[in-house]
ROKOLRO-549774 format. One line per field, with one value per residue: residue number from 1; residue in one letter; x, y, z negated of N, C-alpha, C in turn. Coordinates in pm, 1 decimal. Layout:
N
resi <- NUM, ...
resn <- A, ...
nc1 <- X, ...
nc2 <- Y, ...
nc3 <- Z, ...
cac1 <- X, ...
cac2 <- Y, ...
cac3 <- Z, ...
cc1 <- X, ...
cc2 <- Y, ...
cc3 <- Z, ...
END
This chain:
194
resi <- 1, 2, 3, 4, 5, 6, 7, 8, 9, 10, 11, 12, 13, 14, 15, 16, 17, 18, 19, 20, 21, 22, 23, 24, 25, 26, 27, 28, 29, 30, 31, 32, 33, 34, 35, 36, 37, 38, 39, 40, 41, 42, 43, 44, 45, 46, 47, 48, 49, 50, 51, 52, 53, 54, 55, 56, 57, 58, 59, 60, 61, 62, 63, 64, 65, 66, 67, 68, 69, 70, 71, 72, 73, 74, 75, 76, 77, 78, 79, 80, 81, 82, 83, 84, 85, 86, 87, 88, 89, 90, 91, 92, 93, 94, 95, 96, 97, 98, 99, 100, 101, 102, 103, 104, 105, 106, 107, 108, 109, 110, 111, 112, 113, 114, 115, 116, 117, 118, 119, 120, 121, 122, 123, 124, 125, 126, 127, 128, 129, 130, 131, 132, 133, 134, 135, 136, 137, 138, 139, 140, 141, 142, 143, 144, 145, 146, 147, 148, 149, 150, 151, 152, 153, 154, 155, 156, 157, 158, 159, 160, 161, 162, 163, 164, 165, 166, 167, 168, 169, 170, 171, 172, 173, 174, 175, 176, 177, 178, 179, 180, 181, 182, 183, 184, 185, 186, 187, 188, 189, 190, 191, 192, 193, 194
resn <- M, Q, K, L, T, A, A, D, L, L, G, L, E, H, Y, A, R, E, R, T, A, F, R, A, R, V, L, E, H, K, R, H, R, Q, L, A, V, G, P, N, M, T, W, C, F, E, D, R, L, T, I, Q, Y, Q, I, Q, E, M, L, R, V, E, R, I, F, E, P, E, G, I, A, E, E, L, G, A, Y, N, P, L, I, P, D, G, T, N, W, K, A, T, L, L, I, E, F, P, E, V, A, E, R, Q, R, Q, L, A, Q, L, K, G, V, E, R, R, C, W, V, E, V, G, G, Y, S, A, V, Y, A, L, A, D, E, D, L, E, R, E, N, A, Q, K, T, S, A, V, H, F, L, R, F, E, L, T, A, A, M, I, G, A, L, R, A, G, A, P, L, A, A, G, V, D, H, E, H, Y, S, H, R, V, S, P, V, P, D, A, L, R, A, A, L, L, A, D, L, A
nc1 <- 6425.2, 6386.4, 6675.3, 6857.5, 6889.3, 7052.0, 6826.2, 6752.8, 6893.6, 7012.7, 7140.6, 7477.0, 7450.2, 7162.1, 7157.0, 7304.8, 7161.1, 6940.2, 7063.4, 7090.0, 6854.7, 6786.4, 6975.9, 6933.9, 6707.5, 6779.1, 6979.7, 6783.5, 6652.0, 6832.5, 6902.4, 6716.3, 6784.1, 7022.5, 7233.0, 7378.5, 7617.1, 7750.3, 7997.5, 8153.4, 8136.5, 7915.9, 7614.8, 7492.1, 7212.2, 7143.7, 6951.5, 6760.0, 6738.8, 6944.6, 7176.2, 7125.9, 7200.7, 7479.0, 7580.2, 7512.7, 7683.5, 7938.6, 7938.5, 7949.7, 8152.6, 8362.0, 8293.8, 8165.5, 8009.2, 8000.0, 7837.1, 7921.1, 8089.4, 7916.3, 7764.4, 7969.2, 7974.8, 7712.4, 7722.0, 7901.7, 7775.3, 7487.0, 7475.7, 7466.3, 7219.5, 6927.5, 6807.8, 6513.3, 6519.5, 6723.4, 6908.6, 7129.8, 7423.0, 7643.0, 7930.7, 8060.3, 8386.6, 8470.9, 8704.8, 8824.7, 9072.7, 9350.0, 9603.8, 9471.9, 9284.9, 9439.9, 9559.5, 9314.9, 9164.0, 9386.8, 9342.0, 9090.6, 9066.0, 8857.2, 8604.3, 8371.0, 8265.9, 8148.5, 7897.1, 7592.7, 7221.3, 6886.8, 6592.4, 6332.8, 6276.0, 6460.1, 6762.6, 7044.6, 7143.5, 7450.6, 7658.6, 7732.6, 8014.8, 8199.4, 8193.3, 8249.0, 8532.0, 8832.4, 8884.3, 9047.9, 9377.7, 9667.7, 9788.5, 9580.0, 9200.8, 8967.5, 8837.8, 8605.7, 8319.2, 8117.5, 7838.3, 7606.4, 7285.2, 7123.4, 6769.0, 6566.7, 6236.1, 6064.3, 6163.0, 6110.6, 5843.0, 5752.0, 5877.4, 5717.2, 5490.3, 5531.6, 5732.0, 6019.8, 6327.9, 6657.9, 7030.5, 7375.1, 7714.1, 7985.3, 8264.8, 8585.9, 8719.9, 8538.9, 8198.3, 7871.2, 7533.8, 7212.2, 6894.7, 6565.4, 6596.9, 6576.0, 6232.0, 6197.8, 6388.0, 6379.8, 6096.5, 6177.4, 6368.1, 6200.3, 6030.2, 6219.4, 6187.3, 6080.8
nc2 <- -785.9, -552.1, -334.6, -221.7, 38.5, 337.1, 392.2, 191.4, 29.6, 22.2, 228.5, 227.2, 213.4, 136.1, -109.7, -241.7, -307.2, -427.0, -651.9, -935.6, -1041.5, -983.8, -1102.7, -1391.5, -1416.6, -1408.9, -1610.3, -1822.9, -1799.3, -1795.3, -2105.6, -2245.2, -2141.0, -2264.9, -2479.9, -2828.5, -2954.2, -3228.5, -3346.8, -3125.3, -2867.0, -2589.6, -2416.5, -2092.9, -1929.9, -1602.9, -1312.6, -1021.4, -999.2, -1193.7, -1028.3, -753.6, -837.3, -889.0, -668.8, -496.2, -598.9, -565.7, -282.7, -273.5, -402.2, -272.7, 0.0, 157.3, 441.3, 704.9, 849.5, 796.4, 589.8, 389.2, 426.3, 314.5, 60.8, -34.6, -44.2, -237.7, -433.7, -482.3, -579.5, -835.4, -886.6, -1091.7, -1019.1, -1073.9, -1211.4, -1392.6, -1609.5, -1555.7, -1678.4, -1778.1, -1940.0, -2191.3, -2374.4, -2635.6, -2799.9, -2931.0, -2988.9, -2819.3, -2878.6, -3054.0, -2886.3, -2700.2, -2867.7, -2999.5, -2737.3, -2656.7, -2883.3, -2803.3, -2588.0, -2386.0, -2502.9, -2315.1, -2253.9, -2490.6, -2518.4, -2577.1, -2511.7, -2685.3, -2687.2, -2857.1, -3043.9, -2851.6, -2740.3, -2717.2, -2470.5, -2313.4, -2172.0, -1785.4, -1672.8, -1532.3, -1238.7, -997.8, -1009.8, -1141.1, -1478.4, -1677.9, -1800.4, -1887.1, -2118.6, -2207.5, -2262.2, -2031.0, -2047.7, -1913.9, -1799.6, -1615.8, -1660.2, -1656.9, -1753.5, -1737.4, -1721.8, -1815.5, -1655.7, -1860.4, -2093.8, -2018.0, -1985.0, -2246.8, -2349.0, -2224.8, -2356.5, -2619.1, -2757.6, -2965.7, -2890.7, -2900.9, -2925.5, -2910.5, -3014.7, -3021.3, -3088.8, -3202.9, -3308.2, -3301.8, -3412.0, -3420.4, -3400.2, -3266.7, -3391.2, -3395.1, -3031.7, -2957.3, -2903.5, -2664.2, -2499.6, -2474.0, -2350.3, -2085.2, -2005.5, -1974.1, -1764.9, -1550.3, -1499.3, -1275.5
nc3 <- 11990.1, 11756.9, 11704.2, 11443.2, 11229.7, 11053.9, 10869.7, 10829.5, 10637.6, 10291.9, 10040.1, 9884.7, 9574.0, 9558.7, 9722.5, 9521.2, 9323.4, 9424.3, 9551.7, 9422.2, 9484.4, 9722.2, 9861.3, 9779.7, 9923.9, 10210.7, 10225.4, 10170.2, 10416.4, 10603.1, 10593.6, 10726.9, 10991.9, 11055.1, 11278.4, 11281.3, 11482.8, 11555.2, 11339.2, 11249.5, 11322.5, 11322.6, 11408.3, 11360.0, 11361.1, 11460.8, 11342.9, 11278.9, 11023.7, 10926.2, 11018.6, 10900.7, 10651.8, 10671.2, 10755.0, 10521.1, 10342.1, 10446.4, 10414.8, 10141.3, 10060.5, 10180.8, 10106.1, 10233.8, 10276.3, 10433.7, 10723.4, 10952.4, 10910.8, 10877.0, 11097.4, 11250.8, 11178.5, 11222.9, 11517.2, 11577.2, 11467.7, 11556.3, 11834.8, 11788.5, 11723.0, 11853.5, 12191.1, 12273.5, 12507.1, 12464.4, 12268.1, 11971.4, 11826.4, 11557.8, 11576.3, 11397.5, 11338.0, 11134.1, 10970.2, 10661.6, 10575.4, 10611.9, 10801.2, 10981.4, 11058.0, 11205.7, 11397.6, 11529.0, 11634.5, 11833.9, 12005.7, 12082.1, 12263.6, 12425.3, 12362.3, 12288.6, 12502.4, 12633.8, 12463.9, 12461.4, 12502.3, 12566.7, 12732.7, 12756.7, 13075.0, 13236.3, 13313.3, 13163.7, 12944.4, 12945.7, 12689.4, 12665.0, 12535.0, 12286.3, 12365.3, 12267.6, 12213.3, 12304.0, 12144.0, 12154.0, 12204.6, 12380.4, 12213.8, 12041.9, 11961.0, 11796.4, 11476.3, 11470.1, 11642.1, 11870.7, 12009.8, 12308.4, 12414.1, 12694.3, 12827.4, 13078.6, 13184.6, 13242.5, 13105.3, 12814.7, 12850.0, 12869.7, 12625.2, 12459.0, 12510.0, 12399.3, 12466.7, 12439.1, 12250.6, 12287.2, 12195.2, 12206.8, 12278.8, 12489.5, 12528.4, 12617.4, 12358.2, 12182.8, 12159.1, 12107.4, 12076.1, 11962.9, 11945.1, 11901.6, 11864.5, 11506.5, 11374.7, 11190.0, 11271.9, 11530.4, 11536.0, 11426.7, 11626.4, 11828.2, 11737.9, 11800.0, 12057.7, 12265.6
cac1 <- 6389.5, 6470.8, 6806.8, 6892.0, 6948.8, 7100.0, 6726.4, 6713.4, 7014.9, 7020.6, 7264.8, 7565.7, 7379.4, 7026.2, 7202.4, 7399.8, 7069.2, 6874.5, 7136.5, 7083.9, 6725.3, 6816.4, 7083.6, 6868.5, 6609.5, 6879.3, 6988.8, 6682.9, 6608.7, 6956.7, 6881.7, 6615.0, 6870.8, 7137.8, 7231.6, 7473.8, 7628.4, 7824.5, 8029.7, 8230.0, 8010.7, 7751.8, 7540.7, 7400.4, 7165.5, 7136.3, 6819.9, 6788.6, 6767.7, 7099.1, 7267.7, 7132.2, 7269.7, 7614.9, 7608.5, 7529.5, 7784.7, 8057.8, 7917.3, 7972.7, 8308.1, 8445.4, 8288.5, 8136.3, 7886.8, 7986.9, 7726.6, 8033.2, 8140.7, 7796.1, 7730.8, 8026.9, 7926.7, 7563.5, 7757.8, 7991.3, 7704.8, 7351.9, 7473.3, 7464.0, 7048.8, 6898.2, 6730.5, 6416.7, 6545.4, 6821.4, 6974.3, 7272.8, 7460.3, 7795.0, 7969.8, 8180.5, 8420.6, 8486.5, 8770.6, 8858.4, 9216.3, 9424.7, 9670.7, 9385.8, 9201.1, 9491.0, 9559.6, 9188.8, 9182.1, 9471.2, 9280.6, 8954.5, 9041.6, 8733.5, 8483.8, 8260.4, 8222.9, 8081.3, 7782.3, 7465.2, 7100.0, 6811.4, 6474.3, 6287.1, 6240.0, 6499.0, 6906.0, 7113.3, 7213.5, 7538.2, 7676.6, 7839.9, 8109.0, 8286.8, 8156.7, 8322.2, 8690.7, 8848.6, 8911.1, 9124.0, 9516.1, 9737.3, 9793.7, 9460.8, 9125.4, 8945.2, 8750.6, 8487.6, 8315.2, 8000.3, 7759.5, 7482.6, 7212.0, 7035.0, 6708.7, 6471.3, 6099.3, 6024.1, 6191.6, 6064.6, 5712.1, 5759.9, 5903.0, 5586.6, 5379.9, 5554.9, 5851.8, 6139.7, 6458.1, 6785.0, 7144.5, 7479.4, 7885.5, 8027.9, 8373.0, 8640.0, 8751.1, 8411.3, 8104.8, 7774.8, 7381.1, 7092.5, 6765.6, 6523.8, 6670.2, 6465.2, 6114.2, 6183.4, 6492.1, 6275.2, 6006.4, 6269.4, 6438.4, 6077.5, 5974.6, 6311.5, 6177.2, 5983.6
cac2 <- -765.9, -429.6, -298.8, -189.9, 198.6, 366.9, 421.8, 44.0, -4.0, 57.9, 302.2, 120.5, 182.6, 82.9, -253.6, -326.1, -337.9, -533.6, -741.5, -1055.8, -1098.2, -984.7, -1192.1, -1512.1, -1431.0, -1394.1, -1727.3, -1923.7, -1760.9, -1865.3, -2227.7, -2243.3, -2119.8, -2351.4, -2626.7, -2894.8, -3036.4, -3320.1, -3352.7, -3030.3, -2752.8, -2534.9, -2300.6, -2003.9, -1836.3, -1468.6, -1224.3, -897.7, -1002.1, -1186.9, -923.5, -646.2, -882.5, -866.7, -492.8, -437.0, -673.0, -492.0, -147.0, -301.9, -460.4, -184.7, 107.3, 250.4, 524.9, 811.7, 832.8, 778.1, 466.5, 333.5, 384.2, 199.4, -97.2, -86.0, -49.6, -351.7, -586.6, -472.6, -673.7, -981.2, -964.1, -1125.9, -925.0, -1110.9, -1344.8, -1485.4, -1670.3, -1528.2, -1738.6, -1761.7, -2076.5, -2212.2, -2508.4, -2662.2, -2898.2, -2905.3, -3007.4, -2717.9, -2941.5, -3127.2, -2776.8, -2632.3, -2955.6, -2966.0, -2624.8, -2679.7, -2966.2, -2776.4, -2478.2, -2384.9, -2542.5, -2229.1, -2224.0, -2596.7, -2541.2, -2557.8, -2538.2, -2738.3, -2683.3, -3003.0, -2992.1, -2733.0, -2750.6, -2695.4, -2327.5, -2272.4, -2014.2, -1692.1, -1669.0, -1394.3, -1116.7, -905.9, -982.6, -1316.6, -1534.3, -1813.9, -1785.3, -2022.5, -2246.9, -2285.6, -2158.3, -1950.6, -2139.4, -1867.6, -1767.6, -1544.0, -1761.2, -1618.7, -1814.2, -1635.7, -1792.9, -1745.9, -1670.7, -2009.8, -2160.0, -1942.0, -2057.2, -2422.3, -2376.3, -2163.6, -2472.9, -2719.3, -2841.0, -2999.5, -2781.1, -3003.9, -2857.1, -2987.1, -2971.1, -3146.3, -3075.7, -3344.3, -3360.7, -3290.4, -3430.9, -3420.9, -3374.6, -3267.7, -3353.3, -3286.6, -2940.6, -2962.9, -2798.0, -2560.8, -2385.4, -2451.3, -2228.6, -1966.5, -1953.8, -1944.4, -1619.6, -1471.4, -1451.6, -1180.6
cac3 <- 11844.8, 11732.7, 11662.4, 11293.4, 11225.0, 10925.7, 10803.1, 10757.4, 10527.8, 10208.9, 10026.1, 9800.1, 9469.0, 9547.0, 9738.0, 9399.7, 9236.5, 9475.8, 9608.1, 9416.4, 9497.6, 9886.0, 9904.5, 9778.8, 10051.3, 10295.4, 10221.6, 10251.3, 10542.4, 10683.1, 10592.1, 10856.6, 11103.7, 11105.0, 11326.1, 11251.2, 11556.7, 11508.5, 11181.7, 11282.9, 11393.4, 11248.0, 11465.6, 11276.7, 11476.5, 11390.8, 11373.3, 11224.0, 10879.7, 10914.9, 11045.3, 10813.7, 10540.2, 10697.0, 10753.7, 10370.5, 10252.9, 10470.6, 10342.3, 10014.7, 10035.8, 10207.6, 9996.9, 10339.7, 10260.0, 10517.3, 10838.3, 11053.9, 10878.9, 10869.7, 11255.6, 11318.8, 11158.5, 11313.5, 11653.8, 11567.9, 11440.5, 11630.6, 11942.6, 11728.7, 11729.1, 11988.8, 12273.2, 12302.8, 12607.6, 12417.6, 12129.1, 11944.5, 11711.6, 11494.5, 11563.1, 11304.0, 11363.1, 11026.3, 10896.9, 10533.2, 10545.4, 10690.8, 10915.7, 11079.6, 11158.0, 11325.1, 11508.3, 11600.0, 11731.6, 11952.8, 12123.0, 12129.2, 12335.4, 12535.3, 12317.0, 12282.4, 12655.1, 12656.9, 12394.4, 12537.3, 12478.0, 12694.9, 12726.1, 12824.8, 13220.3, 13273.0, 13331.8, 13035.1, 12954.2, 12829.3, 12587.2, 12690.0, 12449.2, 12272.6, 12453.9, 12217.2, 12233.0, 12317.9, 12009.4, 12159.4, 12276.8, 12435.7, 12140.3, 11970.5, 11932.9, 11683.9, 11389.6, 11430.3, 11785.6, 11857.2, 12120.6, 12353.0, 12527.4, 12779.4, 12876.2, 13164.9, 13137.7, 13253.8, 12971.6, 12710.8, 12861.0, 12828.3, 12459.1, 12383.0, 12586.5, 12344.3, 12526.4, 12365.6, 12254.2, 12272.2, 12172.4, 12202.7, 12293.0, 12613.0, 12564.5, 12595.4, 12233.2, 12065.8, 12249.7, 12037.1, 12110.5, 11879.2, 12031.8, 11919.0, 11708.5, 11419.4, 11375.6, 11125.4, 11337.8, 11674.6, 11513.8, 11397.6, 11731.4, 11919.1, 11701.4, 11794.8, 12194.1, 12303.2
cc1 <- 6482.0, 6583.6, 6787.6, 6936.2, 6993.9, 6954.8, 6714.2, 6792.9, 6989.5, 7137.4, 7346.4, 7453.6, 7245.0, 7075.9, 7238.9, 7267.4, 6939.3, 6969.7, 7131.6, 6969.9, 6761.6, 6883.7, 7017.8, 6765.3, 6679.7, 6928.6, 6916.6, 6646.0, 6690.9, 6927.2, 6800.0, 6664.7, 6946.5, 7134.4, 7343.3, 7492.5, 7733.2, 7858.8, 8129.4, 8236.3, 7885.3, 7730.5, 7483.0, 7339.1, 7130.9, 7031.6, 6858.8, 6832.5, 6899.1, 7188.9, 7255.0, 7197.2, 7417.5, 7670.8, 7594.5, 7633.8, 7891.0, 8026.1, 7978.4, 8091.2, 8390.7, 8421.4, 8253.2, 7993.7, 7875.5, 7895.1, 7806.7, 8054.0, 8027.4, 7743.7, 7827.1, 8032.9, 7800.7, 7635.6, 7841.4, 7880.9, 7566.4, 7387.1, 7471.7, 7300.3, 7006.2, 6788.1, 6599.5, 6396.4, 6637.6, 6803.6, 7072.2, 7309.9, 7625.9, 7820.3, 8116.9, 8255.4, 8505.8, 8577.1, 8849.1, 8986.5, 9295.5, 9540.7, 9603.8, 9324.3, 9315.1, 9552.3, 9424.2, 9147.6, 9236.5, 9375.8, 9158.8, 8929.0, 8933.2, 8616.1, 8353.1, 8216.2, 8143.4, 7994.8, 7672.5, 7322.8, 7019.2, 6711.8, 6420.8, 6241.8, 6352.9, 6667.4, 6935.6, 7158.3, 7312.9, 7574.1, 7779.9, 7908.3, 8192.3, 8296.5, 8264.8, 8470.0, 8702.0, 8913.3, 8995.7, 9292.7, 9566.3, 9797.0, 9643.2, 9314.2, 9068.3, 8843.4, 8598.3, 8435.4, 8157.1, 7938.6, 7607.2, 7411.0, 7107.0, 6906.2, 6619.7, 6346.9, 6012.0, 6037.2, 6127.5, 5871.6, 5682.6, 5813.3, 5761.0, 5477.1, 5420.7, 5664.5, 5965.9, 6231.3, 6572.8, 6935.1, 7279.3, 7630.6, 7913.9, 8173.7, 8438.8, 8688.3, 8651.2, 8273.8, 7964.1, 7648.9, 7306.2, 6988.6, 6670.0, 6609.1, 6516.3, 6340.9, 6137.7, 6282.8, 6435.9, 6187.2, 6073.4, 6315.6, 6283.5, 6008.1, 6087.4, 6271.6, 6033.4, 5867.3
cc2 <- -658.7, -410.4, -236.5, -34.6, 225.6, 371.1, 285.6, -36.7, 28.2, 101.7, 200.1, 111.1, 100.0, -99.4, -327.9, -346.5, -421.5, -648.7, -923.9, -1141.8, -1100.8, -1074.2, -1363.7, -1528.9, -1431.2, -1539.5, -1872.4, -1914.1, -1821.2, -2015.1, -2288.1, -2216.1, -2164.7, -2481.0, -2729.1, -2995.4, -3080.7, -3270.5, -3240.5, -2894.5, -2709.9, -2406.4, -2244.7, -1885.3, -1715.7, -1414.8, -1103.4, -895.6, -1042.3, -1092.0, -803.4, -717.4, -875.3, -748.1, -451.9, -491.8, -598.9, -360.6, -164.6, -324.0, -342.2, -40.9, 210.2, 330.0, 667.3, 774.9, 790.7, 641.9, 370.4, 338.7, 300.5, 33.7, -151.7, -82.5, -199.9, -460.0, -570.4, -565.5, -822.2, -1028.2, -970.3, -1044.3, -951.2, -1230.4, -1436.3, -1559.1, -1609.5, -1628.2, -1702.7, -1936.0, -2091.8, -2354.6, -2542.4, -2796.7, -2879.8, -2894.3, -2932.2, -2764.0, -3018.8, -3016.7, -2732.4, -2765.2, -2948.4, -2844.9, -2606.0, -2769.1, -2891.9, -2631.6, -2464.0, -2425.2, -2470.1, -2190.9, -2344.1, -2646.3, -2492.0, -2595.5, -2612.6, -2737.6, -2806.1, -2968.5, -2917.8, -2776.4, -2671.9, -2529.4, -2321.1, -2132.1, -1931.9, -1625.5, -1559.7, -1297.1, -992.5, -845.6, -1146.1, -1332.6, -1669.8, -1768.2, -1902.9, -2124.0, -2293.5, -2172.7, -2108.5, -2067.5, -2056.1, -1814.7, -1700.3, -1635.7, -1655.6, -1721.6, -1731.4, -1720.5, -1770.1, -1725.9, -1784.2, -2127.8, -2142.2, -1963.2, -2169.6, -2434.0, -2330.3, -2296.3, -2595.0, -2835.6, -2836.8, -2906.3, -2911.1, -2876.4, -2954.7, -2915.8, -3090.5, -3122.3, -3210.7, -3436.9, -3354.3, -3314.8, -3429.6, -3360.9, -3380.1, -3285.3, -3473.6, -3172.6, -2954.7, -2877.5, -2669.4, -2460.8, -2377.8, -2327.8, -2126.3, -1916.0, -1917.4, -1778.9, -1533.1, -1424.6, -1365.0, -1220.7
cc3 <- 11826.2, 11672.9, 11539.2, 11319.8, 11068.3, 10835.3, 10748.0, 10660.0, 10374.2, 10108.4, 9911.2, 9678.5, 9462.8, 9610.7, 9592.2, 9299.5, 9307.4, 9532.8, 9562.6, 9458.0, 9671.3, 9926.7, 9883.3, 9912.1, 10154.8, 10322.3, 10228.0, 10350.7, 10644.3, 10666.6, 10692.1, 11012.3, 11161.9, 11180.2, 11299.5, 11385.1, 11575.8, 11367.7, 11165.8, 11315.7, 11352.2, 11344.1, 11367.2, 11333.7, 11400.9, 11420.4, 11295.8, 11091.0, 10879.5, 10920.6, 10935.4, 10698.3, 10564.8, 10710.1, 10602.2, 10306.7, 10289.4, 10437.7, 10216.6, 9993.1, 10113.0, 10151.4, 10108.5, 10296.1, 10357.9, 10640.1, 10946.4, 11058.7, 10896.6, 11034.9, 11326.9, 11320.6, 11229.6, 11481.3, 11682.5, 11560.8, 11520.2, 11791.5, 11907.7, 11729.1, 11845.3, 12060.7, 12329.5, 12423.9, 12580.8, 12284.3, 12085.6, 11832.9, 11681.3, 11528.5, 11479.1, 11323.6, 11214.4, 10986.9, 10805.6, 10537.0, 10680.8, 10818.5, 11031.3, 11118.1, 11231.7, 11424.7, 11634.2, 11675.6, 11847.6, 12069.4, 12164.1, 12174.3, 12435.5, 12490.9, 12319.7, 12410.5, 12696.8, 12532.4, 12461.6, 12444.3, 12584.7, 12626.0, 12801.6, 12978.1, 13295.2, 13238.7, 13181.8, 13068.7, 12853.0, 12760.9, 12680.7, 12577.3, 12403.9, 12340.0, 12413.4, 12211.0, 12236.6, 12144.2, 12046.0, 12193.4, 12339.2, 12362.0, 12076.1, 11995.1, 11839.5, 11613.3, 11397.5, 11613.9, 11767.7, 12037.6, 12162.2, 12452.8, 12584.5, 12852.3, 12969.2, 13110.7, 13152.3, 13144.8, 12837.1, 12718.6, 12840.6, 12672.0, 12410.5, 12406.1, 12512.7, 12410.2, 12429.7, 12349.5, 12209.3, 12247.1, 12161.4, 12252.2, 12411.0, 12625.6, 12530.6, 12475.6, 12123.6, 12188.6, 12170.2, 12069.0, 11988.4, 11954.9, 11979.6, 11850.1, 11637.3, 11409.6, 11335.8, 11210.5, 11492.8, 11662.9, 11526.2, 11524.1, 11867.3, 11875.1, 11746.5, 11983.1, 12204.5, 12384.3
END
């Protein structure tokens, strides 16, 4: 999937005029790219459009319009766009109550490395997590992680031929499986592969 350049982005004024319609389009697009893995985790699979939205929002919020600042945002977010042999997802750990969230994040250290996808007939592929920076410390994990699932050519071929896709987490304090992955998400993920 092609990385974004400054030419792909709208200027601040233009984005302000287009934001409502663009946001609605992206939110509908994202709806088919999310996976609830158990009651407290959501994986949001990223692609070029979701990352373009993230960058546009960052430029808007931070009032960035200088070429150097735009290049910095592109450098930070472009690595989250799938490369054609992988899927990239934002993992959100969600507990509404603050005290419960703190307790759970302490128990869930390392959970980001226990997330997996499985193409029918092949071994599970565990996520490469947080390649940009460490998101856990001695006390707890973060509520947000970035995951990359790297697939082999054989797995991609099997998916194209109709093999089922499952996903899950196998951490000692959080174990859930989604099998099969919903058809709309499976189709979106298949489109991400070269």
